[in-house]
N, C-alpha and C positions, 0 to 999 in steps of 0.2 A: 716405831711407828709402822703400820701395815704397809707393805709394798704394793705398788700399782699392779693390778691383775694382768698377767700375760698368759694367754691361752695358746698352747701348742696344738694346732688342729690335727697334726699327725696322730696324736694320742687318742683321737676318737675312733681309730680303726683297730685298736688292740685292747690288751687287758687293762689299760689305764683309762678306758672310756668312762667308766662310772665316776672316777675321781675328777676327770676333766669336765664332765657334765655338771658335777657339783661345784667346780670352780666357776663355770659359766653362770650357774644359778646364784652363787654368792656375789659375783660381780654385778649381775643384773639387780639383785635385791639391795646391795649395799654401796655400790659405786655409780651405777648407771653408765659406766664406761669400762672397756677392757681393750687390750691390744692383742691382735692375732699374729702369730708367726706360723710358718709352714702352712699357709692358707691355700696353696695350689696355684697362685698367680705367678707366672714366670718372672724371676728377678730381672732378666734381660729386658722384658717388656716394661717393667717398672722403671728401669734405668733410662730406657728410651723416652718414656712419657715425661720423666723428670727433666731430662736434657732438653726436650722440645718445649716443655712448659717454660723453662727458664730462658730459653732462646726467644720464645714468643714475647715474654715480658720485656726483655731488653730491646727487642726490635720494634714492638708495637705499643707497649703500655707505659714504659718507664718515663718517656718524655711527657706524656699526658699527665702522669701522676705528679711529676715535678711542676708542671704548669698549674695544676690544681692547688698544690701546696703554696706556690708563690701567689696565686690569685687570692687565696684566703689568708695570707700572712701567717701560716701555721708555724714556720720555723722560729718566729719571734714571740710566740704566745707567752703570756705571763701567768695565766691562771688555767685551771683545769677545763678542758673541752669535753662537754657531755653530749654533744649533738652530732658528732661524726666520728668515723673510725679511720685509723691510719692504715688503709688497705687499698689495693688495686684489684678489681675483680671483674669477671664476666661469667655468664651463666650458660651452660649447655643443657639442652633438654633432650632426653633420649626416648622416654615413653610418656604418653601414648604415641606421640609422633616426635621425630627428631628435628631439631633446628640447626644441626651442625653445618649444613650446606649454606645456611643463611648468615652465619657469623663471618663478618668481613675479616680480612688479614690472616685467616688461618691457613697455614701451608697444608698442602695435600697430605704430606707424610704425618703431620700432626693430627689431622682429622682421622686418618686411618688408624694411627696408634691409639688415639682416644676411644675410637669406636670399639676396637678390640679389647682395650683395658676395661671399659665400662660394661661390655658384655660379660666379662668375667665377674665384675663386681655385682652385676644383677643376679647372676647365679649364686654367688656367695651370699648375698642378702637373703635370697629365698631359702638357702640351706640354713642360715642362721635363724630365720623365722621358724623353721621346722624344729630346730634344736630348742628354741624357746618354748614352742608348743609342747614338746616332750617334757621339759622341766615343769611346765605349768599344769600338766595333766590334760591338755587340750588335744583334740584329735589332730593328726597330721594334716597340714594344709589349712587349718582354721585361720591363722593370721593372714596368710596370703588371700584367702577368700574374703576376709573382713576388709582388706585393703582394695578389693577388686573393683567395686562400682560397676558401671555398665561398659567401661572401655579398658578395664585393667588398671594396674597401679600407675602412679606418676613416678618418674625417675629422672633425676637431673643432677648435674655436677656444678658446684660453685668453684671456679678456678680463681684462687687468690694468691697474691703476693703481698708480703708485709715488708716494705723496704726499711732500711735503717732510719731510725727516728731520733732526732736530736734531743727530744724531751719526753721520753716514755712515761715519766711520772705525771705528765699533764695530758697526754693523749693516749688512749688505749688503741691497740691494734684492732681489737673488736670488743665492744662493750659486753658486759655480762648478760647472758640470756639462756633460756632453754630452747631447744629446737622444736618447732611446731609439729614436725612430721612423724614418720614411723621409725625407721632404723637408718642410721647414718654411718657411712663407711669412709674413713679419712685416710688418704695417703699424704703424709706430712713430711716436711724436710727432716732429714736425719742429722743435720748439723746445727741448724739454728732453731732454738727452742722458743717457747712463748705461750703454748696452750696450757691453760690451767682449769681445773674443775674445783667446785666448792664441795667439800666434804666435812661434815661435823663442824661447820663454821670456819674452816681453814681452807685457803687456796693451795691446791696441790698441783705440782707440775705433772703433765702427761709426758713421759720421757720420750724423746726422739729415739727411734730404733730403726736401723736400716732394714728396708724391705718389709716392714710391718704394716698392718692395716689397723687403725684405731676404730673401734666401734662405740657409738653411743646411742642411747635410746631417746626417742622424741616423745612429745606430749601424747601422741595418739596411742602409743604402747602403754603409757600410764593409765589412760582411760580404759582401754580394752582389758588390761590386767586388773582393773578395779583397784589400782594403787599398789598392787603387789610389787611391780617394778615402777621406778620413778624416773622421769626426765630430770636432768641435773644441770644446774647453772654452770656455765663455763665462759671463759673469756680468752682473748689473746693479748698478751703483754708485748708491746712493740720493743724492739731491741735497738741499741745504739749502733751496733755493727751487724752486718750480715742481713741478707734478704731471705725471709722465710717463705717457702712454697707450701701451699695447702690446696689439696684437691679433695673437697668434701662432696661425696655423692649421697643424695637423699632418696631413699626408697620409701615413698609415701603412698597413702591411699589415693585412689582416683578421686577426681574433684567431686563426683556425686556419690561417693561411698558414704554410707550412714555408719557412724562410729558410735559404739556404746559398749559398756562392760560385757565381757563374755558371760552369758548366764551361768555357765558351770562354775565360774570363779565367784560370782555373787552368791550362789547357793552354798558354796563351801564356807563363805564368811558371813553367814546370816547374822552372827552376833554383832558384826559391824555394819552400820547402816550404809546403804549404797549412796555414795556422795558424788559419783561422776555422772555427767550429763550424757544425753543422746543428741547427736547433731550431724549435719552434713559437713563433710571435711572442708569443702569450699567456703562455707560460712565461717568456719573457724579461722581459715587462712585470711579472710577479709578482716576479721577482728584482730588477728595477730599482726597484720601489716602495720597497724598503728600503735601496737602495745608490745612489740617484740622485746624491748629492753626493760620491761616491768615484770613483776611476779606473775606466775602462771595461774595462781588460784583465782584472781578476779576474772580471768578469761574463762575458766571453767564455770564460774558463777553466772557470767553473762550468757554463756551457751545454755545453761539451765533455764534461764528466763525465756529462751526462744523455743524450748522443747515442744510446746504444744503444736508448733508449725511443722515439726519433722514427721514425714511419712515413713514409718518403720516397716520397710519391706523385709523379706527374708534375705540373709546374706547370699550374694550371688554364688553360683557354683561355677567353677572354672571348667 
């Protein structure tokens, strides 16, 4: 069986660049996921973020999670639960404005480490978008501009812990879904596994790897690439032992960005009819909120029905 794609970013700087770019292209076209090593983010900073995230869960989140489990009687369930996830989460917003100072219970050293870490992730996301442009034959900066809207991109981090679950066959850590946004950068636990993606009808483990960043593509990149790259269903399987940490940072279009297939990619594929809609990102997110755990295709169809109301201005220049 094919092995999960791992991309060594250092190889982009030498004679292996062409082969590495081809590996990224293959991962985008056939997996929708890949794992980055030697990505330039300090291992020491990643270790600090992991330590502080786990300490924050123990101190501020664990008891709340246990109370929620007890109040819903989840430890004694007899049949499959389909309307909630076995996860403890909170969300940090970085762009266009930060909410980190408003989140209660965050220690100052944790705020500082997260701010530094996510600033590196933001730069990495923009570098990756330009690598995707290169592989797609789009001008450098096209994807960043497509995401820009009037206030720049949206960027935030979902901080999750997946505690030990007594009945993982009945409750998912996180139910299967595709991500609504642009490009997602995940710093996941390197000891406790659980993330899986759907490929060719089979669920495949995304291997935990120390100090790696897992990348996956969201629905917006599928639309902009006119289906050349696809967002992929993924899920988290809860484990009976071990608490899995997950920091998923979402580099998304701005709320008023107008999303549509890149004209250059539509022209290249004239023999295939254009099937992707044009829409305002915020409208897609409103729809997604109620349909996250369903197939993406009906969401695209619903946005098509709204197309006449979309005012298609030119892509913003940064």
